[in-house]
C-alpha positions as CSV (number, residue, x, y, z in Angstrom):
1,M,-63.3,-24.9,-46.5
2,M,-59.8,-26.4,-46.5
3,R,-59.7,-26.4,-50.1
4,S,-61.0,-22.9,-50.7
5,R,-58.1,-21.5,-48.8
6,I,-55.3,-23.8,-50.3
7,V,-56.0,-22.4,-53.8
8,P,-55.5,-18.6,-53.1
9,A,-52.3,-19.9,-50.9
10,V,-51.0,-21.5,-53.9
11,L,-51.7,-18.8,-56.3
12,L,-50.3,-16.2,-54.1
13,C,-46.9,-18.3,-53.6
14,A,-46.8,-18.7,-57.3
15,A,-47.0,-15.1,-57.9
16,L,-44.4,-14.4,-55.1
17,A,-42.0,-16.9,-56.7
18,G,-42.3,-15.2,-60.0
19,L,-41.5,-11.7,-58.2
20,A,-38.6,-13.4,-56.5
21,A,-37.3,-14.7,-59.8
22,C,-37.4,-11.0,-61.3
23,D,-35.4,-9.9,-58.6
24,D,-32.7,-12.5,-59.2
25,A,-32.2,-11.4,-62.5
26,D,-31.7,-7.9,-61.2
27,T,-29.2,-8.9,-58.6
28,E,-27.2,-10.6,-61.2
29,A,-27.1,-7.7,-63.3
30,G,-24.9,-5.8,-60.7
31,S,-24.7,-5.0,-57.0
32,A,-25.0,-1.0,-57.5
33,P,-29.0,-1.2,-57.0
34,S,-28.8,-3.1,-53.8
35,A,-26.4,-0.5,-52.2
36,A,-28.6,2.5,-53.1
37,P,-31.8,1.7,-51.3
38,S,-29.8,0.9,-47.8
39,A,-27.9,4.4,-48.4
40,V,-31.2,6.1,-48.7
41,A,-33.0,4.2,-45.8
42,S,-29.9,4.8,-43.3
43,T,-29.5,8.4,-44.1
44,G,-33.2,9.3,-44.6
45,A,-33.6,10.7,-41.0
46,A,-30.3,12.9,-41.2
47,S,-31.1,14.3,-44.3
48,A,-34.7,14.7,-44.4
49,P,-34.6,18.5,-44.9
50,A,-31.9,18.2,-47.8
51,A,-34.1,15.7,-49.3
52,T,-37.1,17.9,-49.4
53,T,-35.2,20.9,-50.5
54,G,-33.7,18.8,-53.4
55,A,-37.1,17.8,-54.3
56,A,-38.4,21.5,-54.5
57,S,-35.5,22.4,-56.7
58,A,-35.8,19.5,-59.2
59,P,-37.2,20.4,-62.6
60,A,-40.9,20.0,-63.1
61,G,-41.8,16.6,-64.5
62,A,-38.5,15.0,-63.3
63,A,-38.9,12.0,-60.9
64,P,-37.4,12.5,-57.4
65,A,-34.0,10.7,-57.1
66,N,-35.6,8.8,-54.1
67,D,-38.2,7.2,-56.1
68,K,-35.9,4.9,-58.0
69,A,-34.4,3.9,-54.8
70,L,-37.5,3.4,-53.3
71,C,-38.6,1.1,-55.9
72,E,-35.5,-0.8,-55.9
73,M,-35.8,-1.3,-52.3
74,L,-39.5,-2.4,-52.6
75,N,-38.4,-5.1,-55.2
76,K,-35.8,-6.5,-52.9
77,T,-38.2,-6.3,-49.8
78,A,-41.0,-7.9,-51.8
79,S,-38.7,-10.4,-52.9
80,T,-37.4,-11.1,-49.2
81,M,-41.1,-11.5,-48.1
82,K,-42.0,-13.8,-51.0
83,N,-39.1,-16.0,-50.3
84,T,-39.8,-16.5,-46.7
85,I,-43.4,-17.3,-47.4
86,A,-42.3,-20.0,-50.2
87,N,-39.7,-21.3,-47.7
88,G,-42.4,-21.7,-45.2
89,Q,-44.8,-23.6,-47.8
90,K,-45.4,-27.2,-46.7
91,A,-45.7,-30.2,-49.2
92,D,-49.5,-29.8,-49.4
93,G,-49.1,-26.0,-50.3
94,H,-50.2,-24.8,-46.8
95,V,-48.3,-22.0,-45.0
96,E,-48.6,-21.3,-41.6
97,P,-50.5,-18.0,-40.8
98,A,-48.2,-16.8,-38.2
99,D,-45.4,-17.4,-40.8
100,V,-47.2,-15.2,-43.4
101,Q,-48.1,-12.6,-40.7
102,N,-44.6,-12.1,-39.9
103,A,-43.4,-11.8,-43.6
104,F,-46.1,-9.3,-44.3
105,A,-45.4,-7.4,-41.0
106,K,-41.6,-7.1,-42.0
107,F,-42.6,-6.0,-45.4
108,H,-44.8,-3.3,-44.0
109,K,-42.3,-2.1,-41.5
110,A,-39.5,-1.8,-44.2
111,V,-41.8,0.2,-46.5
112,D,-43.1,2.6,-43.4
113,E,-39.5,3.3,-42.6
114,A,-38.6,3.9,-46.4
115,L,-41.5,6.2,-46.5
116,L,-41.0,8.2,-43.3
117,F,-39.4,11.1,-45.0
118,A,-40.0,10.6,-48.7
119,T,-41.6,13.3,-50.9
120,D,-45.0,12.8,-52.2
121,S,-45.1,11.2,-55.5
122,K,-46.9,8.5,-57.5
123,V,-44.4,5.9,-56.2
124,T,-44.6,6.9,-52.6
125,S,-48.6,7.0,-53.0
126,A,-48.6,3.5,-54.5
127,A,-46.1,2.1,-52.1
128,R,-48.2,3.2,-49.2
129,A,-51.3,1.8,-50.5
130,V,-49.5,-1.5,-51.0
131,A,-47.9,-1.4,-47.6
132,D,-51.1,-0.5,-45.7
133,E,-52.9,-3.5,-47.6
134,V,-50.2,-5.8,-46.5
135,S,-50.5,-4.4,-43.0
136,K,-54.4,-5.0,-42.9
137,A,-53.7,-8.8,-44.2
138,A,-50.9,-9.3,-41.6
139,A,-53.3,-8.4,-38.9
140,D,-56.1,-10.9,-40.1
141,P,-56.1,-14.6,-38.9
142,D,-56.1,-15.6,-42.6
143,P,-53.5,-13.4,-44.0
144,I,-53.2,-15.1,-47.4
145,G,-57.2,-15.2,-47.8
146,T,-57.1,-11.6,-46.8
147,A,-54.6,-10.5,-49.5
148,A,-56.1,-12.8,-52.2
149,D,-59.7,-11.3,-51.4
150,S,-58.6,-7.7,-51.2
151,G,-57.6,-5.0,-53.9
152,F,-54.3,-6.0,-53.6
153,E,-53.8,-6.9,-57.4
154,K,-54.7,-3.4,-58.5
155,L,-52.5,-1.8,-56.0
156,S,-49.6,-4.0,-56.9
157,T,-50.4,-3.1,-60.7
158,D,-50.4,0.7,-59.7
159,L,-47.0,0.3,-58.0
160,T,-45.4,-1.5,-60.7
161,T,-46.6,1.2,-63.2
162,A,-45.4,4.0,-61.0
163,C,-41.9,2.5,-60.7
164,Q,-41.7,1.8,-64.3
165,S,-42.6,5.6,-64.8
166,V,-39.2,6.4,-63.1
167,G,-37.2,3.8,-65.0
168,V,-37.3,0.8,-62.4
169,T,-39.0,-2.4,-63.6
170,I,-40.6,-4.6,-60.9
171,N,-43.0,-7.2,-61.0
172,F,-45.0,-6.7,-57.6
C-alpha cells in the first residue's frame, strides 16, 4: 500500500518541479509580469464595475486584459505551491499530507480571490475548474493520491491551452 502512494507523490513532485523551472525562466526575463497580477488582485474589489464595463467595450474576439494577468498570477501561485510541496519532500519521496493540504488550500484561496471579480472567459473557467479540483484534493486525507487519481491532468491542459490563447505560456 505504501509503495502505491509513493509513486504518485514522486510523479506529482516531478511535475511540480518542472513547472517551477518554467516560472524561474519567466521571472528572469523581467519583473514587470510579477507586478501585474498583484495590481489586479489588490484593485479587483475597488474596480469591479470598471472591469465589467471595460470587458463589455472590448472588441469581439479580443482577450480580456485581466486574463493575461490571471495567467501570470496562476503560474506564480502554482510555482509557490509546487515549491512548498517539493521543499516538504522527505528523502524517501514522502510528503506529509498536512503540508500538501496546506499548499493546495493556499493555491485555491489565491485563485478564488483572483476570480472573485473576473469576467467569464475560457481562462477564468479553466482556472475555476483547476482550483475546484485542487480544493477537493486539499480536503482529502491523501491529497496527492486524490490529485493523481482525478481529472487534474486534463484540467491543467485546458488551463495551459486557455492561457496560451491570450499570449501567456504556462506549464500547469
